[in-house]
C-alpha positions in Angstrom: 30.0 -12.6 13.4 31.2 -9.2 13.3 29.2 -6.1 12.5 28.3 -5.0 9.2 29.5 -1.6 8.2 27.3 -1.4 5.2 23.8 -0.2 6.2 21.0 -3.1 4.6 17.9 -1.4 4.4 14.2 -2.7 4.4 13.5 -1.5 0.8 15.4 1.1 -1.3 14.8 3.0 -4.2 16.0 1.3 -7.4 16.9 3.6 -9.9 17.0 2.1 -13.6 19.4 4.2 -15.4 16.7 5.3 -17.4 15.3 8.1 -15.0 18.1 10.5 -16.0 17.2 10.6 -19.9 13.2 11.5 -18.7 14.4 14.4 -16.4 17.0 15.6 -19.0 14.2 16.0 -21.9 12.0 17.6 -18.5 14.9 20.0 -18.4 15.7 20.5 -22.1 12.2 21.7 -22.8 11.9 23.7 -19.5 8.6 21.9 -18.0 9.9 21.8 -14.9 7.2 23.5 -13.0 4.0 21.3 -11.7 2.2 19.6 -14.5 3.5 18.8 -18.0 3.6 16.4 -21.2 5.1 13.8 -18.8 2.2 13.9 -16.2 0.2 13.3 -18.9 1.8 10.4 -20.8 2.8 9.0 -17.1 -1.0 9.0 -16.3 -1.8 7.3 -19.6 0.9 4.5 -19.4 0.1 3.7 -15.6 -3.8 3.3 -17.0 -2.9 1.1 -19.4 -0.8 -1.1 -17.8 -3.5 -1.8 -15.0 -6.3 -1.8 -17.7 -8.3 1.1 -16.4 -10.2 4.0 -18.4 -7.8 6.6 -17.1 -5.8 8.1 -13.9 -4.5 11.2 -12.1 -1.4 12.0 -11.1 -1.1 13.2 -7.8 1.8 14.0 -5.3 0.9 11.1 -2.9 -1.6 8.0 -2.1 -2.7 9.7 0.4 -4.4 12.6 -1.5 -5.6 10.0 -3.9 -7.6 8.7 -1.1 -8.6 11.7 0.0 -9.6 13.1 -2.9 -11.9 9.3 -3.7 -13.3 9.9 -0.8 -14.6 13.4 -1.6 -15.7 12.0 -5.1 -18.0 9.4 -3.2 -19.4 12.6 -1.1 -18.1 11.3 2.1 -18.5 14.7 4.7 -19.2 15.3 8.6 -20.5 12.6 10.9 -20.1 10.1 7.7 -18.7 6.5 8.6 -15.7 5.0 6.1 -14.6 1.6 6.9 -11.2 0.6 6.8 -8.4 -2.1 7.1 -7.2 -1.8 10.5 -4.0 -3.5 9.8 -2.4 -0.5 7.5 -0.3 2.6 7.8 -1.5 5.5 9.0 -2.0 7.1 5.3 -4.7 4.8 4.8 -7.2 6.7 7.4 -5.9 9.6 7.9 -7.7 10.9 4.8 -11.3 9.8 6.4 -10.2 12.4 9.1 -9.7 15.3 6.5 -13.4 14.8 5.9 -14.6 15.0 9.1 -15.7 11.2 8.8 -15.8 8.8 11.3 -13.3 5.5 10.6 -14.5 1.9 11.8 -11.8 -0.9 11.5 -11.8 -3.9 9.8 -9.7 -6.9 11.1 -7.2 -9.1 9.1 -8.0 -13.1 7.8 -5.1 -15.1 8.6 -4.7 -16.1 4.3 -4.1 -13.4 3.4 -3.8 -10.8 6.3 -5.8 -8.2 4.2 -9.4 -7.3 5.1 -11.6 -10.0 6.4 -14.6 -10.3 4.9 -16.7 -12.4 7.8 -15.5 -9.3 9.9 -16.5 -6.8 6.9 -20.2 -8.8 7.2 -20.3 -8.4 10.9 -19.7 -4.6 10.6 -21.9 -4.2 7.8 -24.6 -5.9 9.4 -24.6 -4.0 12.6 -24.5 -0.4 10.7 -26.9 -1.5 8.8 -29.0 -1.9 11.8 -28.2 1.1 13.4 -29.5 2.4 10.2 -25.9 4.0 9.6 -24.4 2.6 6.3 -20.8 3.2 5.4 -20.4 6.1 2.9 -17.1 4.0 1.7 -14.7 0.9 2.3 -11.0 1.0 2.0 -9.7 -2.3 1.1 -5.9 -2.3 1.8 -3.7 -4.5 -0.1 -0.7 -5.5 2.6 3.0 -6.1 1.1 1.7 -6.5 -2.4 -0.8 -8.8 -2.1 -4.5 -8.7 -3.1 -7.0 -8.4 -0.5 -10.1 -11.2 -1.2 -12.1 -8.4 -3.6 -14.9 -10.5 -4.9 -15.8 -12.1 -1.5 -15.0 -8.0 0.0 -17.0 -6.8 -3.1 -19.9 -8.9 -2.8 -20.8 -8.3 0.7 -20.0 -4.7 0.0 -22.5 -4.5 -3.4 -25.6 -6.4 -1.2 -25.3 -3.0 0.7 -24.5 -0.7 -2.2 -21.2 0.5 -0.4 -18.6 1.7 -2.5 -15.3 0.4 -2.6 -11.6 2.4 -2.6 -8.8 0.2 -3.0 -5.6 1.0 -1.5 -2.9 -0.7 -3.5 -0.6 1.4 -2.1 1.9 -1.4 -1.8 0.5 -3.9 -4.7 1.0 -1.7 -8.2 1.8 -4.8 -10.3 0.4 -7.8 -8.2 -3.3 -9.6 -10.1 -6.5 -10.7 -8.5 -7.9 -13.3 -10.9 -6.0 -12.1 -13.7 -7.2 -8.4 -13.2 -4.9 -6.0 -11.7 -4.5 -5.4 -8.1 -5.6 -1.8 -7.6 -8.9 -2.1 -10.7 -11.4 -3.4 -8.9 -13.4 -1.3 -6.5 -14.8 1.7 -7.5 -11.4 4.0 -7.4 -8.0 2.3 -6.7 -4.8 4.0 -5.1 -1.1 3.4 -5.6 2.3 5.1 -3.8 5.3 5.7 -5.6 7.2 6.7 -2.5 10.6 6.4 -2.0 10.1 2.2 -0.6 7.5 1.5 -3.1 7.2 -1.3 -6.1 8.2 2.3 -8.4 9.1 5.3 -6.7 8.4 8.9 -8.2 10.6 10.1 -5.0 6.7 10.9 -3.8 4.1 10.6 -4.9 0.7 8.9 -6.3 -2.4 8.1 -8.7 -5.6 7.6 -8.8 -7.3 5.0 -11.2 -10.9 4.2 -11.7 -13.0 3.8 -14.9 -15.0 6.5 -13.8 -13.8 9.3 -16.2 -16.0 11.4 -15.2 -15.1 11.1 -11.7 -11.1 11.3 -12.9 -11.6 14.8 -13.9 -13.4 16.2 -11.1 -10.5 15.1 -9.2 -8.2 16.1 -11.6 -10.2 19.8 -11.1 -9.7 19.7 -7.1 -6.3 18.3 -7.2 -5.3 21.7 -9.5 -6.8 24.0 -6.8 -10.3 23.9 -8.1 -9.6 26.6 -10.7 -12.3 27.4 -13.3 -11.5 28.1 -16.8 -11.8 31.7 -16.9 -8.9 34.2 -18.3 -8.5 35.0 -14.9 -8.3 32.7 -11.8 -11.5 32.3 -10.5 -12.8 29.4 -7.6 -16.2 28.7 -6.5 -15.0 25.4 -5.1 -11.9 24.5 -2.3 -9.6 23.0 -3.8 -6.3 21.2 -3.6 -2.3 21.7 -4.2 -2.3 18.0 -5.0 -1.0 17.5 -8.5 2.7 15.5 -9.0 5.1 17.3 -10.7 6.4 17.2 -14.4 10.0 16.2 -13.1 8.7 13.1 -11.0 6.5 11.8 -13.6 9.4 11.8 -15.6 11.2 9.8 -13.0 7.9 7.8 -12.7 7.8 6.9 -16.6 11.2 5.5 -16.4 10.5 3.1 -13.3 7.5 1.9 -14.9 9.7 0.5 -17.4 11.2 -1.9 -15.1 7.9 -2.6 -13.2 7.6 -6.2 -13.8 11.5 -6.9 -13.3 11.2 -5.4 -10.0 8.2 -7.9 -9.3 10.5 -10.7 -10.5 13.6 -9.6 -8.3 11.2 -8.9 -5.1 9.6 -12.7 -5.6 13.2 -14.2 -5.6 14.1 -12.7 -2.8 11.0 -13.9 -1.1 11.7 -17.3 -2.6 15.3 -17.6 -1.0 14.3 -16.2 2.5 11.7 -19.5 2.5 14.2 -21.6 1.1 16.2 -21.3 4.2 13.9 -20.1 7.0 10.7 -21.6 5.6 11.3 -24.7 7.6 12.2 -23.6 11.1 10.0 -24.7 13.6 7.6 -21.4 14.4 8.9 -19.4 11.6 5.5 -18.3 9.2 5.6 -16.3 6.3 2.8 -14.8 5.0 0.9 -17.1 2.2 0.3 -16.4 -1.1 -3.1 -16.5 -1.6 -4.1 -18.5 -4.2 -6.8 -16.1 -6.3 -3.7 -13.7 -7.3 -0.2 -13.0 -7.6 1.7 -11.1 -5.0 4.7 -8.8 -5.3 6.5 -9.8 -2.0 6.5 -5.8 -2.0 8.2 -6.9 1.2 8.8 -10.3 2.7 7.0 -10.7 5.7 6.4 -13.5 8.6 5.3 -14.3 11.8 7.7 -15.3 15.3 5.9 -18.0 17.9 8.2 -17.4 20.3 7.0 -20.1 22.4 8.2 -22.4 19.2 11.2 -20.0 18.7 12.4 -18.5 22.3 12.5 -15.0 20.6 9.8 -12.3 20.6 9.6 -10.7 17.0 11.2 -7.5 18.3 14.2 -9.2 20.0 15.2 -10.0 16.6 14.6 -6.8 15.2 17.0 -5.9 18.1 19.4 -8.7 17.2 19.3 -7.3 13.5 19.8 -3.9 14.2 23.2 -4.9 15.8 24.4 -5.3 12.3 23.1 -2.8 10.8 20.0 -4.0 9.0 17.1 -2.4 8.7 14.0 -5.1 10.0 10.5 -3.8 11.6 7.4 -5.0 12.6 4.7 -5.1 10.7 1.9 -2.3 10.5 0.2 -1.6 14.0 -3.6 -2.0 14.1 -5.2 1.1 13.4 -7.7 0.2 16.2 -4.4 0.3 18.8 -2.9 3.7 18.0 -3.9 7.2 20.1 -5.3 8.9 16.9 -8.1 6.2 16.7 -8.8 4.6 20.2 -12.4 5.9 20.0 -13.5 4.6 16.4 -15.1 0.8 16.7 -12.8 -2.4 15.7 -14.3 -5.6 14.1 -12.6 -8.6 14.3 -12.0 -11.4 12.2 -13.8 -14.8 14.8 -13.5 -15.2 18.2 -9.7 -12.6 18.6 -8.0 -10.0 16.2 -5.4 -11.4 13.9 -4.7 -8.0 13.3 -3.3 -7.9 16.6 -1.2 -11.3 17.1 0.2 -10.1 13.4 1.5 -6.7 14.4 2.7 -8.7 17.8 4.6 -11.7 15.9 5.1 -10.0 12.8 8.3 -8.6 11.1 9.4 -7.3 7.7 13.1 -8.5 6.4 14.9 -6.5 4.2 13.2 -7.2 0.5 14.3 -4.5 -2.1 14.6 -5.1 -5.7 18.4 -4.4 -5.3 19.2 -5.9 -2.4 22.0 -8.7 -3.3 22.3 -12.3 -3.3 25.2 -11.4 -0.8 23.8 -9.3 1.2 20.5 -11.5 1.8 22.6 -14.1 2.8 24.3 -12.3 5.8 20.5 -11.1 6.6 19.9 -14.8 6.8 22.9 -16.0 8.8 21.7 -12.7 11.0 18.0 -14.0 11.9 19.2 -17.4 12.4 21.6 -16.4 14.9 18.9 -14.3 16.4 17.1 -17.1 16.9 19.4 -19.7 17.9 19.4 -21.6 15.2 23.0 -21.2 13.7 24.5 -24.1 15.7 
């Protein structure tokens, strides 16, 4: 097999062709400074799509998590529970508020936060007289966590939930939009997400007063005065009108993007799912996953090679594949913070050790995907 010249990316931006029209409108109206009519419209369209009361567009999903924590009164010395199997952006805002994270293991069904581990952590916290100010539940790879179970546990202790749905816009949980089950939800519009604004994110909630406060903080906390008056510390967190214009066009094709990524997964599953030692992330019975990334585990005792060896082999053919997220409790930044496991051993550690994400973009051609599949089979020795 010859080396692939063209790079096959994990998840590249996928333009619809309509973005330029929206951007041209912004230029023609000279709304190229931060904020503007496209920001207002984008917020309303996202809120309508996910069926929540309102939304505040920001420069990143990280900023949205940060202001969610601030809205919940998280401060120095407080604790915040967070899914451990996630990108660091889920946990960094806890440190922004001088609070202490506590990390919660995954469960094997969805790879998301384990209700059993969360229960352990809350029982322990309650016995110490130090319940968390919030729980950040992350929806991995386009699949919602089991929110009914998690919310029931959190409600028992009156702890609010922030739903990090950065990867799961377009997914649902029991016919409700992913990201709308907790007190606050966030989506990311980074270049590799379900839809993109190049860079950006959004905070959603049914609490309109809280959203208005977030909008105030995100706009440098400028008080309503003729001059520039500031009583509180604010942030430069708002999304620009240009990027919101891109987002509006992207949102129009979100359902098509979900369909395309699910088709990518189905082709992988059809070609590789029957192989001994290969296990794809299951789709939980309670919702519809977007399959933002196709993720799977490789059992080296059955396959004969490790996930990292497969990633290295794919790289030889210019194919971008990655391990699943390295858990936060294994990161040097967070090594001093507590971690609660699902059962007798850490599920997230095993997923990180054996997990791999394959190219999954909605613009991945069948020809390119067939090449990835052939290279994957070659890497595990099943092409003979």
